[in-house]
N, C-alpha and C positions, 0 to 999 in steps of 0.2 A: 882769591886767597892765593897767597906766594907759594912759591915752592917749598918753602923752610916749612912752613905751617901745613901744607899738605902731607909733607913726608912725616911729620909729627903725627898727625891723625892717622895716617897710614899705619905707622908704628904700633900706636895705640891700639887700633883695631885688631892688627895681628897678635899682639900682646892678649887681649880679651879673648879672642877666638882660641889661641893655645890654651889659656888658663881654663876655658870652658871645656875643652876636650879632655885635659887631664884635672877636671874638677878641683883647680887650686885656687884658693881665695887670693882676691886682690883687693887693693885700696885705691880709689881715684878720688883726689883732690879737686874740687870744681871751683871754677872762675868767681862763684858767688861766695866761696868761703866754706861750703857744705863739703861733705865727703859721703861716699857710699862704699861699703865693705862687704865682700862676700863673693860667692862663685857665680862669675858672669853667664848670662845665657848661653846657649849654642846657637850657631848661625840660624839655624831653622826655627828657634824658639824666639826669634826677636820679634818686638812687637811692630816696629817699624822696618818694613824690608826695603823701603826706598833707598838705592844707592845713590851716594855723592862722587865728586870728581875721584875720591882716593880709592873706590870700590868698595866702601864699607857702608852699612845702615847709619843713618844719622842719630840713632838711638839704640841703646842696648840696655837690659836689666843686669843691674851688680845688688846681688844680695837683695832682690825684690824691687830696689828703687830703679825707676827709669832715668837713664843717665843720656843725655846729649853729648853726642862725641865733641862738637865744638866748644863745650863748656868745661871739658877736661884740662885741667892744669898740670897735673902730675899723675901718673899713675904706677903703682908698686904692686910686685908680686910678692906672695909671702911664701915662705918654706912651709911645707905640709907638715912638719913637726915643730914649727914654732913655739918656742916656750916650752918645749920637752926636751931635756937635756938628760943625757944618760948618767950623769954624776950627781943628779938630784937637784941641781941648781938651776 
């Protein structure tokens, strides 16, 4: 794995860890065109604790779906009040 890819996966791992701590929803788009949306599992709740050279496990649960980090194409964190505006719109 090249340095740029390693940095991407480490950044995705950090994003998912922080979202899990704050119980924030994320959406991850996968290389196969699929997607997973929901609150990621916390580090201690991960199914596959085997770490790779980025320091993060190979898999994490997002919204109940097992996601391989090396299949993540894009990761988005959602505002906790998404869709809820004070002005009623």
